[in-house]
C-alpha positions, 0 to 999 in steps of 0.5 A: 466494474470490479468490487475491488482492485488489488495493486501490487508492484513487484519483482518476485513473479514466481510468487504471483500465482500463489498470491492470486490463489490466496486472494481468490480464497480471501473473497467472493467479491468481483476483483481484479489484480493489477501487477506492475514490475520489470518481469512478466506474468508467470505462465499460469496467470496469462490466461486470467481475465481479471489480471492486468500487467504493466511492465516497468523498470522504475521504483516500486512507488511508480509501479504502484501509482501506474496500477492505481491509474488502471484500477476500475474497482470501486475500492482499492487494496494495495499490497506486495508480492511477498504476502499471502491473504488469509481465507475470507479476510477481504470478505470479513472487511466488507462485512465490516463496511456493511455495519457502518454508514459508508461515505465517499470518504470512508477508509478502512484501516486493516491489520496484517502480520509479518514474520512471526505469525503469532506476533500479538503486537501487530494486532494491537491498534497502537501498532498502527499509529505514528506515536508507536514507532520510533521512526514516525514519533517525531512527526506525530509531535508536529501534528494536532491529531492522532495519526494513523498508519494505513499500510493495508485496508480498503480506500475508495478508488475515486478518493484515492485518485482524487488526492493523487495516490502515491507521491513518486518522489519516494522510491519505495512504498513504505514511506509513500504510504506514510505520506499517503496516510497523513495526506488522507487524514489531512483531507478529512477521511472517515477512518474505520479500524478493522481488527482482523488481519488481511494477510501475512507477509514474509519477513524480508532481511534488510540488506540481503538479496533483492530487498537491498535496494528497498532497505537502502532507499528507505533508510538513506533517502525516503525517511529523510525526505518524509522528515523534510516534508513534515518538519515544523508542521509544514505538511499539516495542510498537505493533501492532493498531488498530481495523479500523473506524478509518476511520469517524473520518477526514473523509468529505470530505478538505478538502485536495482538496475545499475 
């Protein structure tokens, strides 16, 4: 059994080797990398014994969910293929866990940077709250608790599978992670904030190149769906969903593959 399973849906397989190397420099733990997407492993990763690959032409959420099902680590970290882990960053998170009373429902909320590396905004606690962002503030107003955004961090694999992982009626991972964040908090987790960043992500232009279907789906489909689910406080008791819900998402994502 691995200490940590790192789940990555992706299409930029030319970056997977660098991603692997950055993970290796971030931790001394026993880890596995589970990748899913339409394009195969690059040659340099085909001989690694701690990699699993699942070919899938569906939406990113479907790919990430399939990675979760295959995860055997005690903890899960979910990521993307546009990022680089910082040296010793995963070990730092485990050191943090060593200082607290860890329960089966302990979730470590992690920070990261994107675009400009010296962006102090993303290192603040406020940035990771629903109240902070224009797009999520309307949902916060419907909740009786301060909602946190868990886009990175460590979650017990058993807990994540127990509540069903990501809802694959969302196409892309950002909105699905917002929904997951709320379901975890509705479920009653013990949330711990880790103040050191895990990784730096490339800045992706909204409507150019291979990011176009991501941006389009998030704006025109996923965020409106999130608002519908949580409007009038309907989502306050939303917690578990079926783990196999990925089977009801499209096997070929038409926004990317017409």
